[in-house]
C-alpha positions in Angstrom: 0.0 0.0 0.0 3.0 2.3 -0.1 2.1 4.1 -3.3 2.7 7.6 -4.4 -0.1 10.0 -3.5 -2.0 11.1 -6.6 -2.8 14.6 -7.7 -6.4 14.2 -6.5 -5.5 14.9 -2.9 -7.2 18.2 -2.2 -5.0 21.3 -1.7 -7.8 23.5 -0.4 -8.3 21.2 2.7 -4.8 21.9 3.9 -5.1 25.5 3.0 -8.0 25.7 5.4 -6.1 23.9 8.1 -3.2 26.3 7.7 -5.2 29.5 7.7 -7.7 28.4 10.3 -5.3 27.6 13.1 -3.6 30.5 14.9 -1.2 28.5 17.2 0.7 25.3 17.5 1.1 22.9 20.4 4.3 24.5 21.9 5.8 27.8 22.7 5.9 29.1 19.2 3.3 31.8 18.5 1.9 30.1 15.4 1.7 33.3 13.3 2.3 32.9 9.7 5.1 35.4 9.5 3.9 36.6 6.2 3.5 34.7 2.9 6.4 32.8 1.4 7.1 31.6 -2.1 9.2 28.7 -0.7 8.2 25.2 -1.4 9.0 21.9 0.4 10.2 18.5 -0.6 9.9 15.1 1.1 13.1 13.0 1.4 12.0 9.6 0.0 13.8 7.6 2.7 11.9 5.8 5.5 13.4 6.7 8.9 11.3 4.2 10.8 9.3 1.0 10.1 5.9 1.1 11.9 2.6 -0.7 12.0 -0.8 1.2 12.3 -3.5 -0.4 14.3 -6.7 0.6 16.1 -6.8 1.1 19.9 -9.7 -0.7 21.5 -11.1 -0.2 25.0 -9.3 -2.7 27.2 -12.6 -3.6 28.9 -14.3 -4.6 25.6 -12.6 -7.8 24.5 -15.6 -8.7 22.4 -15.2 -5.5 20.4 -11.5 -6.3 19.9 -12.4 -9.7 18.4 -15.0 -8.1 16.2 -12.5 -5.4 15.0 -9.8 -8.0 14.2 -12.3 -10.2 12.3 -13.4 -7.1 10.4 -9.8 -6.0 9.5 -9.0 -9.5 8.2 -12.2 -9.5 6.2 -11.6 -6.1 4.4 -8.0 -7.2 3.7 -9.0 -10.4 2.1 -12.0 -9.1 0.1 -10.1 -6.1 -1.3 -12.1 -3.5 0.5 -9.1 -2.0 2.3 -7.2 -1.7 -0.9 -10.1 0.0 -2.5 -10.3 2.5 0.3 -6.6 3.2 0.1 -6.7 3.6 -3.7 -9.2 6.4 -3.2 -6.4 8.4 -1.4 -3.3 7.1 -3.1 -4.6 6.3 -6.5 -6.7 9.3 -7.4 -10.1 7.9 -6.6 -13.1 9.8 -5.1 -13.1 9.8 -1.3 -16.4 9.0 0.5 -17.6 11.5 3.1 -18.4 10.1 6.5 -21.0 11.7 8.8 -20.9 11.5 12.6 -24.1 11.1 14.6 -24.6 13.0 17.9 -23.5 11.2 21.0 -26.5 9.7 22.7 -25.9 7.1 25.5 -29.4 5.8 25.1 -28.5 4.5 21.6 -26.3 1.6 20.4 -23.3 3.6 19.1 -19.7 3.0 18.2 -17.8 6.0 19.5 -14.5 6.6 17.7 -11.7 8.9 19.0 -9.6 10.5 16.3 -7.5 13.6 15.5 -8.8 14.8 12.1 -5.7 16.6 11.1 -3.8 13.7 9.6 -4.6 13.5 5.9 -5.0 11.1 4.2 -6.1 9.0 7.3 -8.5 11.4 8.9 -9.4 15.0 8.1 -12.5 17.1 7.7 -14.4 18.9 4.9 -17.1 21.0 6.3 -19.1 18.9 8.7 -18.0 15.6 7.0 -15.0 13.4 7.9 -12.8 11.9 5.2 -9.8 9.6 5.2 -8.8 6.0 5.3 -9.5 5.5 9.0 -12.9 7.3 8.8 -14.1 5.2 5.9 -13.1 2.1 7.8 -14.9 3.4 10.9 -18.1 3.9 8.9 -17.9 0.3 7.5 -17.1 -1.1 10.9 -20.1 0.6 12.5 -22.3 -0.7 9.7 -20.9 -4.2 10.2 -21.6 -4.0 13.9 -25.1 -2.6 13.4 -24.2 0.5 15.4 -24.5 4.2 14.8 -21.2 5.9 14.2 -20.1 8.8 16.5 -16.7 10.5 15.8 -15.1 12.4 18.5 -12.4 14.8 17.1 -9.7 15.8 19.7 -6.0 16.5 20.1 -3.8 13.5 19.2 -2.5 13.2 22.7 -6.0 12.7 24.0 -7.0 9.9 21.6 -5.8 6.8 23.4 -6.4 8.5 26.8 -10.1 9.0 26.0 -10.4 5.3 25.2 -8.5 4.3 28.3 -11.0 6.4 30.3 -13.9 4.6 28.6 -15.1 7.9 27.0 -14.7 6.3 23.5 -14.8 2.7 22.3 -12.0 2.8 19.9 -9.1 5.0 18.7 -8.7 5.3 14.9 -6.1 8.0 14.3 -3.2 6.6 12.3 -1.8 5.0 15.5 1.6 3.4 15.6 1.6 0.3 17.8 3.9 0.9 20.9 4.1 -0.2 24.5 3.3 3.3 26.0 0.0 3.5 24.2 -0.8 -0.1 25.3 -1.2 1.3 28.8 -4.5 2.8 27.6 -5.7 0.6 24.8 -5.5 -2.9 23.4 -4.2 -2.8 19.8 -6.0 -4.5 17.0 -4.3 -6.4 14.3 -2.3 -4.1 12.0 -3.9 -2.7 8.9 -1.2 -0.4 7.5 2.6 -0.2 7.3 3.9 3.3 7.8 7.1 5.2 8.3 8.4 8.7 9.3 10.0 10.9 6.6 11.9 14.1 6.6 10.5 17.3 5.0 12.9 20.0 4.0 12.7 23.3 2.1 13.1 22.6 -1.6 16.3 24.6 -1.9 17.9 22.6 0.9 20.5 20.1 -0.5 22.0 18.8 2.8 20.2 15.4 2.4 20.2 15.0 -1.4 23.1 12.5 -1.4 21.6 10.3 1.4 20.4 6.9 0.3 19.7 5.2 3.7 17.9 6.1 7.0 21.3 5.9 8.8 22.8 8.5 6.5 19.8 10.9 7.1 20.0 10.2 10.9 23.8 10.9 10.8 23.2 14.3 9.2 20.4 15.1 11.6 22.8 14.2 14.4 25.1 17.0 13.2 22.4 19.6 14.1 22.7 21.7 17.2 20.4 23.0 20.0 20.0 26.1 17.9 18.3 24.1 15.2 14.6 23.3 15.3 12.6 20.3 14.0 8.8 20.5 13.7 6.6 17.5 14.5 2.9 16.8 15.2 2.5 16.6 18.9 2.3 13.1 20.4 3.2 11.3 17.2 6.1 8.9 16.5 8.1 11.9 15.1 7.9 13.6 18.5 9.6 10.6 20.1 12.1 10.3 17.2 13.4 13.8 17.8 13.2 13.9 21.6 14.5 10.3 22.0 12.7 7.5 23.7 14.2 4.2 25.0 10.9 2.2 24.6 10.6 3.3 21.0 14.3 2.7 20.4 15.1 6.2 19.3 18.3 7.8 20.6 17.0 11.4 19.9 18.5 14.3 18.0 20.4 17.4 19.3 17.9 19.8 17.7 15.0 21.4 19.5 11.7 19.6 19.0 8.9 22.0 18.2 5.4 20.5 18.4 2.3 21.4 16.4 -1.3 20.6 16.3 -0.9 19.3 12.7 1.8 18.5 10.2 0.5 21.2 7.9 1.2 23.9 10.5 4.7 22.5 11.0 5.5 22.6 7.3 4.1 26.1 6.9 6.3 27.3 9.8 9.3 25.6 8.1 8.6 27.6 4.9 8.3 30.7 7.0 11.7 30.0 8.5 10.6 29.2 12.0 11.9 25.6 12.0 14.6 24.0 10.0 13.0 20.8 9.1 9.8 18.7 9.7 9.4 15.0 10.4 6.0 13.4 10.0 4.4 10.2 8.7 5.1 9.5 5.0 1.6 9.6 3.6 0.7 12.9 5.4 4.1 14.3 4.4 3.4 13.7 0.8 -0.2 15.0 0.9 0.5 18.1 2.9 3.7 19.0 1.0 1.9 18.6 -2.4 -1.0 20.8 -1.3 1.1 23.5 0.2 3.4 23.6 -2.8 0.4 24.1 -5.1 -0.6 27.1 -3.1 2.7 28.9 -3.4 
């Protein structure tokens, strides 16, 4: 499923995300610093090897079994490939609507962070993305009404752990820290982190392996800044984390509510580089470049 993102990914969505958010998740002021004609490029080297899965309420083992059965079903019958092809192959995404939360009804309550195109994002009142389309089909399979709760990424697993939501569907990488709050389903997608740089930056052009990229990143200093989406794998990659197996980087890690804000700040000269998941990196970079 690691295919190049097609031109059909919508630039106007990311434009709205960039213009509509006035601050990021850290101490930076989030202002746009004026328009910039700069563009960005993604270094086509996987820095990590990850598996995405859904995080299920630990007190709902029956739901976990149902989710795993459903994942295997949509893998085998081609439904998962069809959904992914909509976002990676130029197809037409299907809008997903959320019902209002009502505890008197039989509902599947999904926690997500809808700022992670192409896995989850919004268009008006509708949700789109690979995870959102899977969520709609899962709710239909279970005979339940779908409720989507959009929140900060850091809160997604926590909300499930606190039994406020049934399942987390937010481009989640499987790791032990998150297993404190959720039980992970079977994996449904292979992912990785990639480095995004200004298009005129040539420091990494000769790199052919993840180790070579990491070595050059290791030459940065505390005066350098790398933008990441808060709470994601990239956050741990830059800061370092023993459980994740990341030694960390010498640069300052600047966190944002979304990858699009991070890349926009990079183009405005507020951070040197950005590290985010490969698919969102491609989608966001393409959309922002088309606006320049």
